[in-house]
C-alpha positions in Angstrom: 28.8 -14.0 1.8 26.7 -11.6 3.8 27.5 -7.9 3.5 26.4 -5.5 6.2 25.7 -2.0 5.0 26.4 0.8 7.4 27.2 4.4 6.7 27.6 7.7 8.6 24.5 9.9 8.6 24.2 13.0 6.4 21.7 15.8 6.0 18.8 15.1 3.7 15.0 15.4 3.3 13.6 14.6 6.8 10.9 12.2 5.4 13.4 10.2 3.4 16.0 10.6 6.2 13.7 8.8 8.6 12.8 6.0 6.2 14.4 2.7 6.9 13.5 -0.8 5.7 12.1 -3.4 8.0 11.4 -7.1 7.6 8.6 -7.6 5.1 9.5 -4.4 3.1 10.5 -4.7 -0.5 13.2 -3.2 -2.7 11.8 -2.6 -6.2 14.8 -2.8 -8.6 14.5 -1.5 -12.2 17.1 -1.1 -14.9 17.2 0.9 -18.1 18.9 -2.1 -19.8 16.4 -5.1 -19.8 19.3 -7.4 -20.8 20.7 -7.2 -17.3 17.9 -9.3 -15.9 18.3 -7.8 -12.4 14.8 -6.2 -12.3 12.4 -7.4 -9.7 10.9 -7.0 -6.3 13.1 -8.3 -3.5 11.7 -8.8 0.0 13.6 -8.0 3.2 13.7 -11.2 5.3 12.8 -11.5 9.0 16.6 -11.2 9.7 16.7 -7.8 7.8 18.5 -9.4 4.8 17.7 -8.9 1.1 19.2 -11.0 -1.7 19.8 -9.0 -4.8 21.1 -10.2 -8.2 24.9 -9.9 -8.6 25.2 -8.6 -5.0 24.0 -11.5 -3.0 22.9 -11.1 0.6 22.9 -7.7 2.1 21.8 -6.6 5.6 19.5 -3.6 4.9 17.3 -3.3 7.9 17.5 0.0 9.8 19.8 1.6 7.2 18.6 5.1 6.1 17.0 4.7 2.6 19.0 7.5 1.0 22.3 5.9 2.1 21.1 2.5 1.2 20.1 3.4 -2.3 23.3 5.4 -2.9 25.3 2.4 -1.6 23.4 0.0 -3.9 24.3 2.2 -6.9 28.0 2.0 -5.9 27.9 -1.7 -5.5 26.2 -2.2 -8.9 28.7 0.2 -10.4 31.4 -2.2 -9.3 29.6 -5.1 -11.1 28.4 -3.5 -14.3 29.9 -1.3 -16.9 26.9 1.1 -17.2 24.8 0.6 -14.2 21.6 2.4 -14.9 19.7 0.9 -12.0 17.0 2.5 -9.8 15.6 1.4 -6.5 12.3 2.1 -4.8 11.3 1.1 -1.3 7.9 -0.5 -1.0 5.6 -1.6 1.9 3.9 -4.9 1.5 0.2 -4.5 2.6 -2.8 -6.8 2.4 -6.1 -5.1 1.4 -9.2 -7.3 1.8 -13.0 -6.9 1.9 -15.0 -4.8 -0.5 -12.3 -3.3 -2.7 -12.0 -3.7 -6.5 -8.7 -5.6 -6.3 -8.2 -7.4 -3.0 -4.9 -9.0 -2.2 -1.3 -8.1 -1.4 -0.1 -4.7 -2.7 3.3 -3.0 -2.7 2.9 0.6 -1.9 5.0 3.7 -1.4 6.2 3.9 2.2 4.7 7.4 2.5 1.3 6.2 1.2 -1.7 7.1 3.4 -4.7 4.8 4.0 -6.3 6.5 1.0 -3.3 5.6 -1.1 -3.4 2.0 -0.1 -7.1 1.8 -0.9 -6.3 3.4 -4.3 -3.7 0.7 -4.9 -6.5 -1.8 -4.5 -8.4 0.1 -7.2 -10.7 1.7 -4.7 -13.8 0.7 -2.8 -16.2 -1.6 -4.6 -19.9 -0.5 -5.0 -20.8 -2.7 -2.0 -18.0 -1.3 0.1 -18.1 1.4 2.8 -14.9 3.3 3.5 -16.4 4.3 6.9 -16.2 0.6 7.8 -12.4 0.4 7.4 -10.4 -1.6 9.9 -6.6 -1.9 10.1 -4.8 -4.7 11.8 -1.1 -4.7 12.7 0.4 -7.9 14.1 -3.0 -9.2 14.8 -4.1 -6.1 16.8 -6.8 -3.7 15.8 -5.1 -0.3 15.4 -7.8 1.6 13.5 -11.5 1.2 13.1 -14.2 3.2 11.5 -13.5 6.3 9.4 -15.7 9.2 10.6 -14.0 11.7 8.3 -11.9 11.4 5.2 -9.2 13.4 6.9 -8.4 10.3 9.0 -7.4 8.5 5.8 -4.2 10.5 5.7 -3.4 10.2 9.5 -2.0 6.7 9.8 1.4 5.5 8.8 1.4 2.2 7.0 4.0 -0.6 7.7 4.6 -3.9 5.9 2.3 -6.6 7.2 -0.6 -4.3 7.9 -4.0 -5.7 6.9 -6.8 -3.4 5.8 -10.4 -4.6 5.7 -13.1 -2.6 4.0 -16.6 -3.6 5.2 -19.8 -3.9 3.3 -22.3 -1.0 3.1 -25.5 -1.6 5.1 -28.6 -2.9 3.2 -30.3 0.5 3.6 -27.2 2.3 2.2 -27.2 0.1 -0.8 -30.9 0.0 -1.6 -32.5 3.0 -0.1 -32.8 4.8 -3.4 -34.6 1.8 -4.9 -37.0 1.6 -2.0 -37.7 5.3 -2.0 -38.2 5.3 -5.8 -40.6 2.4 -5.5 -42.5 4.2 -2.7 -42.8 7.3 -4.8 -43.9 5.4 -7.8 -46.5 3.5 -5.8 -47.8 6.7 -4.2 -48.0 8.4 -7.7 -49.9 5.4 -9.0 -52.4 5.5 -6.0 -52.9 9.2 -6.4 -53.6 8.8 -10.2 -56.0 5.9 -9.6 -57.7 7.9 -6.8 -58.2 10.9 -9.1 -59.7 8.7 -11.8 -62.2 7.1 -9.5 
């Protein structure tokens, strides 16, 4: 049985009020009582449907998050005696390239690019955040980061792919090359003085 969730709008925090789930997003369900076995991460399908334990299929796409989470609490209250269940929306994002933990990450919907990179445990020593590219539905929407301020400028949606490029050879090894040149120069100077 498919339930369609729809409610009248009400005043709330503007950021949360604007938040709606889309296909590819995830509802992170947690319970104080681990015996309930309803905890998990449940993805919204291409049709805007999520399947939750005890509730079955629910159409959740385009429903304001505050209303959706309140309704899920009510629905679980009808199924459980003491429903201590919490829900968090998550975006499903792929982070690849030179990060410490590449792969698919579930992030807060209000996360910035910097937050997504942090979820991947940051840029690896070989990586260069200035060589960041973001693809959405196969199209390049962001390339090169000239300033750290840009890392907070772009909204993330499920399905986005972030690629962190490699630092150039000179960026990686310039200190070694310069150190070797200084050592060689010092050696030549000391040999020249001894002659």
